[in-house]
KEKE-3310 file (N, C-alpha, C; in steps of 0.2 Angstrom, whole numbers, plus 5000, padded with zeros to 4 digits):
npx = (4975:4974:4960:4957:4963:4955:4943:4946:4949:4936:4929:4935:4930:4917:4917:4923:4915:4910:4920:4924:4919:4918:4930:4928:4937:4944:4958:4966:4981:4993:5006:5011:5020:5026:5021:5022:5034:5046:5056:5071:5067:5067:5072:5065:5073:5082:5083:5075:5085:5087:5078:5084:5078:5082:5085:5074:5063:5048:5033:5021:5004:4994:5001:5004:4992:4988:4994:4992:4984:4992:4988:4984:4984:4976:4979:4974:4972:4977:4970:4960:4942:4933:4920:4915:4918:4912:4900:4904:4917:4924:4927:4939:4947:4956:4954:4967:4969:4962:4969:4981:4977:4973:4986:4992:4984:4987:5001:5000:4993:5002:5006:5018:5026:5028:5038:5035:5045:5047:5035:5034:5044:5039:5027:5031:5042:5039:5046:5050:5040:5038:5030:5013:5011:5009:5005:5007:5000:5001:4993:4994:5002:5000:5004:5002:5005:5018:5021:5013:5009:5021:5030:5021:5021:5034:5036:5032:5040:5036:5036:5031:5023:5024:5014:5017:5010:5015:5012:5009:5020:5028:5019:5007:5002:5006:5019:5036:5051:5062:5057:5051:5063:5068:5059:5062:5075:5075:5070:5057:5046:5045:5033:5025:5012:5006:5006:4995:4984:4976:4964:4970:4964:4960:4971:4981:4993:5004:5000:5005:5018:5017:5010:5016:5030:5038:5034:5039:5053:5056:5054:5064:5075:5074:5074:5085:5084:5078:5061:5049:5036:5018:5003:4986:4977:4962:4960:4958:4959:4965:4967:4975:4983:4993:5004:5010:5015:5024:5034:5040:5047:5041:5037:5026:5009:4995:4978:4962:4949:4944:4942:4957:4967:4966:4976:4987:4991:5001:5000:4989:4987:4978:4970:4963:4954:4957:4945:4940:4930:4932:4934:4948:4945:4935:4944:4953:4944:4940:4952:4954:4943:4944:4955)
npy = (5087:5073:5071:5077:5068:5057:5062:5064:5051:5046:5052:5046:5033:5035:5038:5027:5016:5008:5002:4989:4982:4971:4972:4981:4981:4969:4961:4951:4941:4946:4944:4931:4921:4931:4935:4925:4918:4911:4920:4925:4926:4936:4931:4930:4938:4944:4956:4957:4957:4973:4982:4989:5004:5014:5015:5010:5011:5020:5012:5013:5018:5008:4996:4994:4994:4982:4972:4959:4963:4964:4958:4969:4973:4983:4988:4995:4999:4987:4978:4972:4973:4986:4990:5003:5004:5008:5000:5002:5006:4994:4988:4993:4990:4977:4963:4955:4941:4938:4945:4938:4925:4928:4931:4918:4911:4917:4913:4899:4897:4900:4912:4926:4940:4956:4971:4989:4993:4982:4979:4990:4988:4976:4981:4990:4984:4971:4963:4947:4941:4934:4918:4919:4933:4946:4961:4969:4982:4996:5009:5025:5024:5018:5011:4997:4991:4990:4983:4971:4968:4967:4957:4946:4945:4943:4930:4922:4926:4938:4954:4971:4986:5002:5016:5032:5044:5059:5068:5060:5054:5048:5051:5046:5029:5028:5025:5028:5038:5029:5016:5017:5018:5006:4997:5000:4997:4983:4979:4982:4993:5010:5022:5038:5046:5059:5074:5076:5069:5075:5078:5075:5081:5093:5101:5116:5128:5131:5120:5108:5109:5108:5096:5086:5089:5092:5081:5070:5073:5072:5058:5053:5058:5050:5037:5036:5034:5036:5042:5035:5031:5033:5035:5039:5049:5043:5037:5045:5055:5066:5070:5081:5080:5071:5075:5084:5074:5067:5076:5078:5066:5054:5037:5029:5029:5025:5020:5016:5004:5009:5013:5012:5025:5029:5035:5037:5024:5020:5029:5026:5014:5000:4995:4984:4986:4976:4969:4969:4960:4950:4932:4921:4914:4922:4933:4927:4924:4937:4942:4935:4938:4952:4956)
npz = (5091:5090:5090:5078:5069:5071:5066:5052:5049:5051:5040:5030:5031:5029:5015:5009:5010:5001:4994:4993:4982:4968:4956:4940:4930:4928:4922:4908:4907:4897:4893:4894:4904:4913:4925:4933:4935:4945:4956:4966:4983:4997:5014:5031:5039:5030:5018:5002:4986:4981:4968:4954:4948:4941:4927:4921:4908:4906:4902:4889:4892:4887:4887:4900:4906:4900:4907:4918:4934:4949:4965:4978:4995:5007:5023:5039:5055:5067:5078:5092:5092:5100:5111:5108:5094:5078:5066:5053:5055:5059:5047:5044:5055:5060:5069:5080:5079:5068:5058:5059:5055:5042:5036:5037:5029:5016:5016:5016:5004:4995:4991:4987:4994:4986:4982:4979:4970:4963:4957:4949:4940:4934:4928:4919:4911:4910:4919:4927:4941:4957:4960:4961:4966:4978:4986:5002:5010:5022:5030:5037:5049:5061:5077:5080:5068:5068:5079:5079:5065:5058:5065:5063:5049:5047:5051:5041:5031:5024:5017:5019:5014:5020:5022:5027:5037:5042:5052:5062:5068:5082:5091:5104:5102:5089:5077:5080:5075:5075:5074:5061:5054:5057:5051:5037:5036:5038:5026:5022:5013:5014:5011:5006:5013:5015:5025:5035:5031:5021:5008:4992:4981:4984:4985:4984:4978:4991:4998:4992:4996:5010:5012:5004:5000:5012:5021:5013:5013:5027:5028:5020:5027:5038:5034:5026:5012:4996:4993:4984:4981:4984:4993:4990:5002:5008:4996:4986:4971:4958:4940:4940:4950:4947:4938:4948:4957:4949:4945:4957:4959:4961:4958:4957:4962:4974:4974:4979:4977:4965:4947:4937:4930:4913:4906:4915:4922:4931:4942:4948:4955:4959:4975:4988:5002:5016:5025:5042:5045:5037:5034:5032:5021:5014:5011:5002:4992:4988:4984:4972:4965:4963:4957)
capx = (4977:4971:4953:4957:4965:4949:4938:4948:4947:4929:4928:4937:4926:4910:4918:4925:4911:4908:4926:4926:4915:4922:4932:4925:4942:4948:4962:4969:4988:4995:5013:5011:5023:5030:5018:5022:5040:5049:5063:5073:5063:5071:5070:5061:5078:5086:5079:5077:5089:5084:5077:5086:5073:5084:5086:5068:5059:5041:5030:5014:4998:4991:5005:5004:4985:4987:4997:4988:4985:4994:4983:4987:4979:4977:4977:4975:4973:4977:4968:4954:4937:4931:4912:4913:4919:4906:4900:4909:4925:4926:4930:4946:4950:4957:4956:4973:4969:4960:4975:4986:4974:4974:4993:4993:4981:4992:5007:4998:4991:5008:5008:5024:5025:5033:5038:5033:5049:5046:5029:5036:5048:5035:5022:5034:5046:5037:5051:5047:5038:5038:5024:5007:5013:5004:5008:5003:5001:4998:4992:4993:5008:4998:5010:5001:5008:5025:5021:5009:5009:5028:5032:5017:5023:5041:5035:5031:5045:5033:5038:5026:5024:5021:5013:5017:5007:5021:5010:5008:5026:5030:5013:5004:4999:5009:5026:5041:5056:5067:5053:5050:5069:5069:5056:5065:5082:5073:5068:5050:5046:5042:5030:5022:5005:5005:5007:4990:4979:4971:4962:4974:4960:4959:4978:4982:4998:5009:4998:5010:5024:5016:5008:5020:5037:5041:5034:5044:5060:5056:5054:5070:5080:5073:5076:5092:5083:5073:5054:5047:5029:5014:4996:4982:4972:4955:4960:4955:4964:4962:4972:4979:4988:4998:5010:5014:5019:5029:5039:5043:5051:5037:5036:5019:5004:4990:4972:4958:4947:4941:4945:4963:4967:4968:4983:4993:4989:5006:4998:4982:4987:4972:4971:4957:4954:4956:4940:4940:4925:4933:4938:4953:4942:4933:4949:4955:4939:4940:4958:4953:4938:4945:4961)
capy = (5083:5066:5072:5079:5062:5053:5065:5062:5043:5045:5054:5040:5027:5036:5039:5021:5010:5003:5001:4982:4978:4967:4977:4980:4981:4963:4960:4945:4941:4946:4942:4924:4919:4935:4936:4919:4915:4912:4924:4925:4929:4937:4928:4935:4942:4947:4960:4955:4961:4979:4982:4996:5006:5021:5014:5007:5015:5019:5009:5017:5016:5002:4991:4993:4991:4975:4967:4956:4966:4961:4960:4974:4973:4989:4988:5001:4997:4979:4977:4969:4978:4988:4992:5009:5004:5007:4994:5004:5006:4988:4986:4996:4988:4970:4960:4952:4934:4938:4947:4932:4920:4930:4930:4911:4909:4919:4909:4892:4897:4900:4919:4929:4947:4960:4978:4993:4994:4976:4980:4995:4985:4972:4984:4994:4980:4964:4959:4942:4941:4927:4915:4921:4939:4950:4967:4971:4989:4998:5016:5029:5025:5015:5007:4990:4989:4988:4978:4965:4966:4965:4951:4941:4944:4940:4923:4919:4929:4943:4961:4976:4993:5006:5023:5035:5050:5061:5071:5056:5051:5049:5052:5040:5024:5028:5023:5034:5038:5023:5011:5017:5016:4998:4994:5001:4993:4976:4977:4984:4999:5016:5027:5044:5047:5066:5076:5075:5065:5079:5076:5078:5084:5100:5105:5122:5132:5128:5113:5103:5109:5105:5089:5081:5090:5092:5074:5066:5075:5069:5051:5052:5059:5045:5030:5037:5032:5040:5040:5035:5028:5037:5032:5045:5049:5041:5034:5050:5058:5069:5070:5087:5078:5066:5079:5086:5069:5065:5081:5077:5060:5048:5033:5026:5031:5020:5022:5010:4999:5012:5011:5015:5031:5026:5038:5036:5019:5019:5033:5024:5007:4998:4991:4983:4986:4969:4970:4966:4955:4944:4926:4920:4911:4928:4937:4923:4925:4944:4943:4932:4942:4959:4957)
capz = (5085:5090:5088:5070:5065:5071:5061:5046:5048:5050:5033:5025:5032:5025:5008:5006:5013:4995:4990:4992:4977:4963:4951:4934:4925:4928:4916:4907:4906:4889:4892:4896:4910:4916:4932:4937:4935:4952:4957:4972:4988:5003:5020:5036:5042:5025:5013:4995:4983:4979:4961:4952:4944:4938:4920:4918:4904:4907:4896:4887:4896:4885:4889:4908:4907:4897:4911:4924:4940:4955:4971:4983:5000:5011:5030:5044:5062:5069:5086:5093:5092:5106:5111:5104:5087:5074:5061:5047:5057:5059:5041:5044:5061:5059:5075:5079:5077:5061:5054:5059:5051:5035:5034:5037:5023:5011:5015:5014:4997:4990:4989:4989:4994:4982:4984:4974:4964:4959:4953:4944:4934:4930:4924:4913:4907:4911:4923:4931:4948:4961:4959:4965:4969:4981:4990:5008:5012:5028:5030:5043:5054:5067:5081:5079:5062:5069:5085:5077:5058:5056:5068:5060:5042:5047:5052:5034:5026:5020:5017:5018:5012:5025:5019:5033:5038:5046:5058:5068:5070:5088:5095:5107:5098:5082:5076:5080:5069:5076:5072:5054:5051:5058:5045:5031:5037:5037:5019:5020:5009:5017:5006:5008:5014:5016:5032:5040:5027:5018:5002:4987:4976:4986:4986:4980:4981:4996:5000:4990:5000:5017:5012:5000:5000:5018:5023:5009:5015:5033:5028:5017:5032:5043:5031:5022:5006:4992:4993:4977:4981:4987:4993:4991:5007:5006:4989:4981:4967:4951:4935:4941:4955:4944:4936:4953:4960:4944:4945:4964:4958:4963:4952:4957:4967:4975:4976:4982:4972:4959:4941:4935:4925:4906:4904:4920:4927:4937:4947:4950:4956:4964:4981:4991:5010:5019:5030:5048:5045:5032:5036:5027:5014:5011:5009:4997:4986:4986:4980:4966:4961:4963:4952)
cpx = (4974:4964:4952:4959:4959:4944:4940:4947:4940:4926:4930:4933:4919:4911:4919:4921:4910:4914:4928:4923:4920:4924:4929:4930:4947:4951:4964:4977:4989:5002:5015:5014:5026:5027:5020:5029:5043:5055:5065:5069:5067:5068:5067:5067:5082:5082:5080:5081:5085:5083:5080:5081:5075:5084:5080:5064:5052:5037:5023:5009:4995:4995:5004:4997:4984:4990:4992:4989:4987:4990:4987:4982:4981:4974:4978:4976:4972:4976:4962:4948:4935:4923:4910:4914:4912:4906:4904:4916:4928:4929:4937:4950:4950:4959:4963:4973:4966:4965:4980:4983:4974:4981:4995:4990:4985:4998:5005:4996:4996:5009:5015:5023:5030:5033:5036:5038:5049:5040:5030:5039:5044:5030:5025:5038:5044:5042:5047:5046:5038:5031:5019:5009:5008:5008:5003:5005:4998:4998:4992:4997:5006:5004:5009:5004:5015:5025:5018:5010:5016:5030:5028:5020:5030:5041:5035:5036:5042:5036:5032:5028:5020:5020:5012:5014:5011:5018:5010:5014:5028:5025:5010:5001:5001:5016:5030:5046:5060:5063:5052:5057:5071:5066:5059:5072:5080:5070:5061:5051:5042:5040:5027:5015:5002:5007:5001:4984:4974:4970:4966:4970:4959:4966:4978:4989:5003:5006:5003:5016:5023:5014:5012:5028:5040:5040:5039:5051:5061:5057:5061:5076:5079:5076:5083:5091:5078:5066:5051:5039:5024:5007:4992:4978:4965:4954:4958:4960:4961:4968:4977:4985:4994:5004:5014:5018:5025:5035:5043:5047:5047:5036:5029:5015:4998:4984:4968:4956:4943:4945:4952:4962:4969:4975:4988:4991:4995:5004:4991:4982:4982:4974:4964:4958:4953:4951:4941:4935:4926:4937:4943:4950:4939:4938:4952:4951:4939:4946:4957:4948:4939:4951:4961)
cpy = (5076:5066:5073:5073:5058:5055:5063:5055:5042:5047:5049:5035:5029:5036:5032:5015:5005:5001:4993:4978:4976:4972:4976:4980:4975:4962:4953:4946:4941:4945:4936:4923:4924:4937:4930:4915:4917:4915:4923:4929:4930:4933:4933:4940:4946:4950:4956:4959:4967:4979:4989:4999:5012:5020:5011:5012:5014:5017:5014:5014:5009:4996:4989:4991:4984:4970:4965:4960:4962:4963:4964:4975:4980:4987:4994:4999:4989:4979:4974:4974:4980:4990:4998:5009:5003:5001:4996:5004:4999:4985:4988:4994:4980:4967:4956:4945:4934:4940:4941:4926:4922:4929:4923:4909:4911:4915:4902:4892:4899:4907:4922:4936:4950:4967:4982:4994:4987:4976:4985:4992:4980:4975:4988:4989:4972:4959:4954:4943:4934:4924:4917:4928:4943:4956:4968:4978:4991:5006:5019:5029:5022:5010:5000:4987:4987:4982:4971:4963:4963:4959:4945:4940:4941:4932:4919:4922:4934:4949:4965:4982:4998:5014:5027:5042:5054:5065:5067:5053:5053:5051:5046:5035:5024:5027:5029:5033:5031:5017:5011:5016:5009:4995:4994:4997:4985:4974:4979:4991:5004:5021:5033:5044:5054:5067:5074:5072:5069:5077:5079:5082:5092:5104:5111:5125:5129:5122:5108:5103:5106:5098:5084:5083:5089:5084:5069:5067:5072:5062:5049:5053:5053:5038:5030:5035:5037:5037:5040:5033:5032:5034:5038:5044:5047:5038:5039:5054:5062:5069:5076:5085:5074:5070:5082:5080:5067:5070:5081:5070:5054:5044:5029:5029:5026:5023:5016:5006:5002:5011:5015:5020:5028:5029:5037:5030:5018:5023:5032:5017:5005:4994:4990:4983:4979:4970:4966:4960:4949:4938:4925:4917:4917:4932:4933:4924:4932:4945:4941:4936:4949:4961:4952)
cpz = (5084:5087:5080:5066:5065:5066:5054:5044:5047:5043:5029:5025:5028:5018:5005:5008:5007:4992:4989:4986:4972:4958:4944:4928:4926:4921:4915:4906:4899:4888:4895:4903:4915:4924:4936:4938:4942:4951:4964:4977:4994:5009:5025:5039:5037:5020:5006:4992:4980:4971:4959:4946:4940:4930:4917:4914:4905:4901:4894:4891:4894:4887:4896:4909:4905:4902:4916:4930:4945:4961:4976:4988:5004:5018:5034:5051:5063:5076:5086:5094:5099:5105:5107:5097:5083:5069:5055:5049:5057:5053:5041:5050:5061:5066:5074:5077:5070:5056:5053:5055:5043:5032:5033:5030:5017:5010:5013:5007:4992:4988:4991:4989:4989:4985:4978:4968:4960:4954:4947:4938:4930:4926:4918:4908:4907:4915:4927:4938:4951:4959:4964:4969:4972:4985:4996:5010:5018:5028:5037:5049:5061:5070:5080:5073:5063:5074:5083:5070:5056:5059:5064:5053:5042:5048:5046:5029:5022:5022:5015:5015:5017:5023:5025:5032:5043:5052:5064:5071:5077:5093:5098:5102:5090:5082:5077:5075:5069:5073:5064:5051:5052:5052:5039:5031:5036:5030:5017:5016:5013:5011:5010:5008:5017:5023:5037:5036:5024:5011:4996:4982:4977:4987:4981:4983:4985:4999:4998:4994:5007:5017:5008:5001:5007:5021:5019:5012:5022:5033:5025:5023:5037:5040:5028:5015:5002:4993:4986:4976:4986:4987:4995:4997:5005:4999:4984:4978:4961:4946:4936:4946:4952:4942:4942:4957:4956:4945:4952:4964:4960:4956:4952:4963:4968:4977:4979:4976:4966:4953:4940:4930:4918:4904:4908:4925:4932:4943:4950:4951:4961:4970:4984:4999:5012:5025:5036:5049:5041:5035:5031:5020:5010:5008:5002:4991:4984:4982:4973:4962:4960:4958:4947)
residu = (MET:LYS:GLN:GLN:LEU:LEU:SER:LEU:THR:ALA:ALA:ALA:LEU:LEU:PHE:SER:ALA:GLY:CYS:GLN:SER:LYS:SER:GLN:GLU:LYS:ASN:THR:LEU:THR:ASP:SER:THR:SER:ALA:THR:VAL:GLN:THR:ALA:VAL:GLY:THR:ALA:ASP:GLN:PRO:GLN:THR:PRO:VAL:ASN:THR:ALA:ASN:ILE:LYS:VAL:ALA:ASP:ALA:LYS:THR:ILE:LEU:GLY:ARG:LYS:GLN:VAL:PRO:VAL:LEU:CYS:TYR:HIS:GLN:ILE:ARG:ASP:TRP:ARG:PRO:LYS:ASP:SER:LYS:SER:ALA:LYS:ASP:TYR:ILE:ILE:PRO:VAL:GLU:THR:PHE:LYS:ALA:GLN:MET:LYS:MET:LEU:ALA:ASP:SER:GLY:TYR:HIS:THR:ILE:GLN:PRO:ASP:GLU:LEU:TYR:ALA:TYR:LEU:ASN:GLU:GLY:THR:PRO:LEU:PRO:GLU:LYS:PRO:ILE:MET:LEU:THR:PHE:ASP:ASP:THR:ASP:LEU:ASP:GLN:PHE:THR:ILE:ALA:GLU:PRO:THR:MET:LYS:LYS:TYR:GLY:PHE:LYS:GLY:VAL:PHE:PHE:ILE:MET:THR:VAL:SER:ILE:GLY:ARG:PRO:ASN:TYR:MET:ASN:ARG:ALA:GLN:ILE:LYS:THR:LEU:SER:ASP:GLN:GLY:HIS:THR:ILE:GLY:SER:HIS:THR:TRP:ASP:HIS:GLN:ASN:VAL:LYS:LYS:TYR:GLN:GLY:LYS:ASP:TRP:GLU:THR:GLN:ILE:ASP:LYS:PRO:THR:LYS:THR:LEU:GLU:ASP:ILE:THR:GLY:LYS:ASP:ILE:HIS:HIS:PHE:ALA:TYR:PRO:PHE:GLY:LEU:TRP:ASN:PRO:GLU:ALA:ILE:PRO:GLU:LEU:LYS:LYS:ARG:GLY:PHE:LYS:SER:ALA:PHE:ILE:LEU:SER:THR:LYS:ARG:ASP:GLU:ASN:ASP:PRO:LEU:PHE:THR:ILE:ARG:ARG:ILE:ILE:ALA:SER:GLY:TYR:TRP:THR:PRO:LYS:THR:LEU:SER:ASN:SER:ILE:LYS:ASN:SER:PHE)
# end
């Protein structure tokens, strides 16, 4: 199974090599101050007050696309490079000190992390966000996200979003159920990232049960919370997938840096991969240029 996961990761690297390019859909803020009004931010030990999304009315696509995009970063492995790591793999592997320096830059620059429910409320209703909002997301369940990323974020009062690939739970070098529960209890968001990272564009029949329904139920059992947010493996999606996610109760889904869908922007929220090659200054510039 480990070899299968490595092969899937390799496929992702090949497909996504160019995903760090500057976005062609940079937007302007059309609702004046809604993205920059300061709201209460949770401390490192205390979760932020949850956003009640039950009564939020979904806005039309034009309204959502008209709001300024919030930067969303995507991380995978956080560990020092090894001699066998390929040049392309190093984009997805953040050396420990590089990650810590990136987090310090974000804090020193005045960024405040937000959660998917906050982004959902903002995109639909223009609900105010903290000053300089940003979202930190982590894919694939790697253990170093719990042992390194979480303590580093805690130092700055940051909260993250962890998209869990459930086939990995409890395996060597991956998080176990208790660690996922701890992240959830501490105010981080747990999202779905399929069972074993298969391309959503190829799903047919029972694939939806295997890759979405069962993993979502597993995560809900672990956290005791509803799972409302999803990240597409490899950032790949198609219009046919969106109705399937909607009828399963998902409120949003995250791609990589490709263009958002004009009809369903909530299910094609953009992220950029924070490269292991990037200095804090490079990351800062990439955030400004990509969103």
